[in-house]
C-alpha positions as CSV (number, residue, x, y, z in Angstrom):
1,D,61.2,26.2,35.7
2,I,57.6,25.3,36.4
3,R,58.6,22.0,37.9
4,K,61.3,23.6,40.0
5,A,58.8,26.2,41.3
6,R,56.3,23.5,42.3
7,E,59.0,21.7,44.2
8,K,60.5,24.8,45.9
9,Y,57.5,27.1,46.6
10,Q,54.0,26.8,48.2
11,G,51.0,29.1,48.6
12,E,51.5,32.8,47.9
13,E,55.2,32.3,47.0
14,L,54.3,29.8,44.3
15,A,51.6,32.1,43.0
16,K,54.1,34.9,42.6
17,E,56.6,32.7,40.9
18,L,54.0,31.4,38.5
19,A,53.0,35.0,37.6
20,R,56.7,35.7,36.8
21,I,56.9,32.5,34.7
22,K,53.7,33.3,32.8
23,L,55.1,36.7,31.8
24,R,57.8,34.9,29.9
25,M,55.4,32.8,27.9
26,D,54.4,35.4,25.3
27,N,56.1,33.3,22.5
28,T,53.4,30.8,21.5
29,E,56.0,28.8,19.4
30,V,57.7,27.6,22.6
31,L,54.4,26.4,24.2
32,T,54.1,22.7,24.5
33,S,51.5,20.4,26.1
34,D,53.9,19.6,28.9
35,I,54.4,23.2,29.8
36,I,50.7,24.0,29.9
37,I,49.9,20.8,31.9
38,N,52.6,21.7,34.5
39,L,51.3,25.3,34.7
40,L,47.7,24.0,35.2
41,L,48.9,21.6,37.9
42,S,50.8,24.4,39.6
43,Y,47.7,26.6,39.7
44,R,45.7,23.6,41.0
45,D,48.3,23.2,43.8
46,I,47.4,26.7,45.0
47,Q,43.7,26.3,44.3
48,D,43.8,29.2,41.7
49,Y,41.0,27.7,39.6
50,D,40.3,31.0,37.9
51,A,43.8,31.2,36.6
52,M,43.4,27.6,35.2
53,V,40.3,28.6,33.4
54,K,41.8,31.8,32.0
55,L,44.9,30.1,30.8
56,V,43.0,27.6,28.7
57,E,40.6,30.3,27.4
58,T,43.7,32.3,26.4
59,L,45.0,29.3,24.5
60,E,41.6,28.9,22.7
61,M,41.9,32.5,21.4
62,L,45.4,32.0,19.9
63,P,45.0,31.4,16.1
64,T,48.1,29.2,15.7
65,C,47.7,27.2,18.9
66,D,45.6,24.0,19.1
67,L,46.7,22.9,22.6
68,A,43.3,23.7,24.1
69,D,41.8,21.0,21.9
70,Q,43.8,18.2,23.6
71,H,41.8,15.9,25.8
72,N,44.2,16.2,28.8
73,I,44.0,20.0,28.8
74,K,40.2,19.9,28.4
75,F,40.1,17.6,31.4
76,H,41.9,20.1,33.6
77,Y,39.8,22.9,32.1
78,A,36.6,21.1,33.1
79,F,38.0,20.3,36.5
80,A,38.8,24.0,37.1
81,L,35.4,25.2,35.9
82,N,33.7,22.8,38.4
83,R,35.9,23.9,41.3
84,R,35.6,27.6,40.4
85,N,31.8,27.3,40.3
86,S,30.8,30.6,38.9
87,T,27.4,30.9,37.2
88,G,27.2,28.3,34.5
89,D,30.6,26.8,35.2
90,R,29.4,23.3,36.2
91,E,27.1,23.0,33.2
92,K,29.9,24.0,30.9
93,A,32.3,21.6,32.6
94,L,29.9,18.8,32.1
95,Q,29.4,19.7,28.4
96,I,33.1,19.7,27.9
97,M,33.6,16.3,29.5
98,L,30.7,14.7,27.6
99,Q,32.2,15.9,24.3
100,V,35.7,14.6,25.3
101,L,34.2,11.2,26.2
102,Q,32.4,11.1,22.8
103,S,35.6,11.8,20.9
104,C,38.0,9.8,23.0
105,D,38.8,6.2,21.9
106,H,40.1,5.0,25.3
107,P,38.8,7.3,28.1
108,G,40.5,6.8,31.4
109,P,38.7,6.3,34.7
110,D,39.6,9.8,35.8
111,M,37.3,11.2,33.0
112,F,34.4,9.1,34.2
113,C,35.1,10.1,37.8
114,L,35.2,13.8,36.9
115,C,31.7,13.5,35.4
116,G,30.7,11.8,38.7
117,R,32.2,14.6,40.7
118,I,30.4,17.4,38.7
119,Y,27.1,15.7,39.2
120,K,27.8,15.1,42.9
121,D,28.6,18.7,43.4
122,I,25.3,19.7,41.6
123,F,23.6,17.3,44.0
124,L,25.3,18.8,47.0
125,D,24.4,22.3,45.8
126,S,20.7,21.3,45.9
127,D,21.0,20.4,49.6
128,C,20.8,16.7,48.6
129,K,17.4,17.1,46.9
130,D,18.4,16.7,43.2
131,D,18.0,12.9,43.0
132,T,18.5,12.9,39.2
133,S,22.0,14.4,39.6
134,R,22.8,12.0,42.5
135,D,21.8,9.0,40.3
136,S,23.9,10.4,37.4
137,A,26.9,10.8,39.8
138,I,26.4,7.1,40.9
139,E,26.4,6.0,37.2
140,W,29.6,7.8,36.3
141,Y,31.5,6.8,39.5
142,R,30.4,3.2,38.8
143,K,31.8,3.3,35.3
144,G,35.1,4.6,36.6
145,F,35.2,1.9,39.4
146,E,34.4,-0.8,36.9
147,L,37.0,0.3,34.4
148,Q,39.7,0.5,37.1
149,S,39.0,0.1,40.7
150,S,40.4,2.9,42.9
151,L,39.8,4.1,46.5
152,Y,38.7,7.4,45.2
153,S,36.0,6.1,42.8
154,G,35.0,3.3,45.2
155,I,34.5,5.5,48.3
156,N,32.5,8.1,46.3
157,L,30.3,5.3,44.7
158,A,29.7,3.7,48.1
159,V,28.8,7.0,49.8
160,L,26.4,8.0,47.1
161,L,24.7,4.5,47.1
162,I,24.2,5.0,50.9
163,V,22.7,8.4,50.2
164,A,20.4,6.8,47.7
165,G,19.1,4.5,50.5
166,Q,21.2,1.4,50.2
167,Q,22.9,-0.3,53.2
168,F,25.8,-2.7,53.5
169,E,23.5,-5.3,55.2
170,T,21.2,-5.6,52.3
171,S,23.1,-4.4,49.2
172,L,25.2,-6.9,47.3
173,E,26.9,-4.1,45.3
174,L,27.9,-2.2,48.4
175,R,29.4,-5.4,50.0
176,K,31.4,-6.1,46.8
177,I,32.7,-2.5,46.8
178,G,33.6,-2.8,50.5
179,V,35.6,-6.0,49.8
180,R,37.4,-4.3,47.0
181,L,38.1,-1.1,49.0
182,N,39.7,-3.2,51.8
183,S,41.9,-5.0,49.3
184,L,43.0,-1.7,47.8
185,L,43.7,-0.3,51.3
186,G,45.7,-3.4,52.1
187,R,48.2,-2.6,49.3
188,K,49.0,0.7,51.0
189,G,50.5,-1.0,54.0
190,S,49.7,-0.3,57.7
191,L,48.2,3.0,58.8
192,E,51.2,3.8,61.0
193,K,53.5,3.8,57.9
194,M,51.3,6.0,55.7
195,K,53.0,9.3,55.0
196,N,50.4,10.7,52.6
197,Y,47.4,12.5,54.0
198,W,45.4,11.5,51.0
199,D,45.9,7.8,51.8
200,V,45.1,8.3,55.5
201,G,42.0,10.3,54.6
202,Q,40.8,7.4,52.4
203,F,41.5,4.9,55.3
204,F,39.4,7.2,57.5
205,S,36.5,7.2,55.0
206,V,36.5,3.4,54.5
207,S,36.6,3.0,58.3
208,M,33.6,5.3,58.7
209,L,31.7,3.4,55.9
210,A,32.5,0.1,57.8
211,N,31.4,1.6,61.2
212,D,34.9,0.6,62.5
213,V,35.1,3.2,65.3
214,G,38.6,2.0,66.5
215,K,40.2,2.3,63.1
216,A,38.4,5.6,62.4
217,V,39.9,7.1,65.6
218,Q,43.4,5.9,64.7
219,A,43.1,7.3,61.2
220,A,41.8,10.7,62.5
221,E,44.8,10.9,64.9
222,R,47.2,10.0,62.1
223,L,45.6,12.6,59.8
224,F,46.0,15.3,62.4
225,K,49.7,14.6,62.7
226,L,50.2,14.9,58.9
227,K,48.6,18.4,58.9
228,P,46.6,18.2,55.6
229,P,45.7,21.4,53.8
230,V,42.2,22.8,54.4
231,W,41.2,22.3,50.8
232,Y,41.7,18.6,51.2
233,L,39.7,18.5,54.5
234,R,36.8,20.2,52.8
235,S,36.6,17.3,50.3
236,L,36.9,14.7,53.1
237,V,34.3,16.5,55.3
238,Q,31.7,16.4,52.4
239,N,31.8,12.6,52.4
240,L,31.9,12.3,56.2
241,L,28.8,14.5,56.5
242,L,27.0,12.5,53.9
243,I,27.9,9.2,55.7
244,R,26.7,10.6,59.1
245,R,23.5,12.0,57.5
246,F,22.4,9.0,55.5
247,K,24.1,5.9,56.9
248,K,22.1,3.7,59.3
249,P,23.7,4.6,62.7
250,I,25.1,2.1,65.2
251,I,24.3,3.4,68.6
252,E,27.4,3.0,70.7
253,H,28.2,4.9,73.9
254,S,31.8,4.2,74.6
255,P,35.1,6.0,75.2
256,R,36.1,5.0,71.6
257,Q,33.0,6.7,70.2
258,E,33.6,9.8,72.3
259,R,37.2,10.0,70.9
260,L,35.8,9.7,67.4
261,N,33.3,12.4,68.0
262,F,36.1,14.6,69.4
263,W,38.2,14.1,66.2
264,L,35.1,14.7,64.0
265,D,34.4,17.9,65.9
266,I,38.0,19.1,65.2
267,I,37.9,18.2,61.5
268,F,34.5,19.7,61.0
269,E,35.5,22.9,62.8
270,A,38.6,23.2,60.6
271,T,36.3,23.6,57.6
272,N,33.4,25.2,59.3
273,E,33.5,28.4,57.2
274,V,33.2,26.6,53.9
275,T,30.7,23.8,54.3
276,N,28.1,26.2,52.7
277,G,25.0,25.0,54.5
278,L,25.8,21.4,54.3
279,R,26.5,21.4,58.1
280,F,24.8,18.7,60.1
281,P,24.8,18.3,63.9
282,L,26.9,15.5,65.5
């Protein structure tokens, strides 16, 4: 039922359907890891992080249920705490993930990257002044990227290295990351054929890192056509703002640059209400 609901509904309709499904889950004997994970993913789809947190905390209180002890459920719990960001949530999320990593024989790159994300968010909350959290974020994203290279871990690692003062012209590590990112992007096929806004957003981020104005414009136009949700644009804008604030600029006055500024204006404006002070002038 949960899978069908995720396929059929979105937004408020999905939230209502999930509430109906949850009412039928009183019998703890029928609860399985698969059911809980699907419910957590469904709440994540509608950005109801509070519901994710409360679901896991309800499981923790059930005397005959040990589902909340499973690493994959703890991972989603920590993810939700970090996104909810109530008082003490990020510290608790970090504590949970560090405990999971200590007890997990073969941690996946996603676990390392979540630690990186938590430290990155703490750094952003400090208006980019907490260098210790920034360096911890770099360390965790680097571990994830070294374990299994991905566009997600590589882009975040590259952005944070730039924030820390490195530049592609002088950093061997950044150049190696850039080569790997281009290789990973190449596997996705041409930009015109990309149907997933996540892939296009990563193409956009890599183009911005490489100062490739032409490709960045094409990616922005493609992204606009795919109509990504605002929550995704928020995440994208965080990195774009960091790139523009800390990357050594290339001064170019051209129609292409004007088009890129136009698209950046549109993307930034779409998330204007939620950038929480991390708002820099173009």
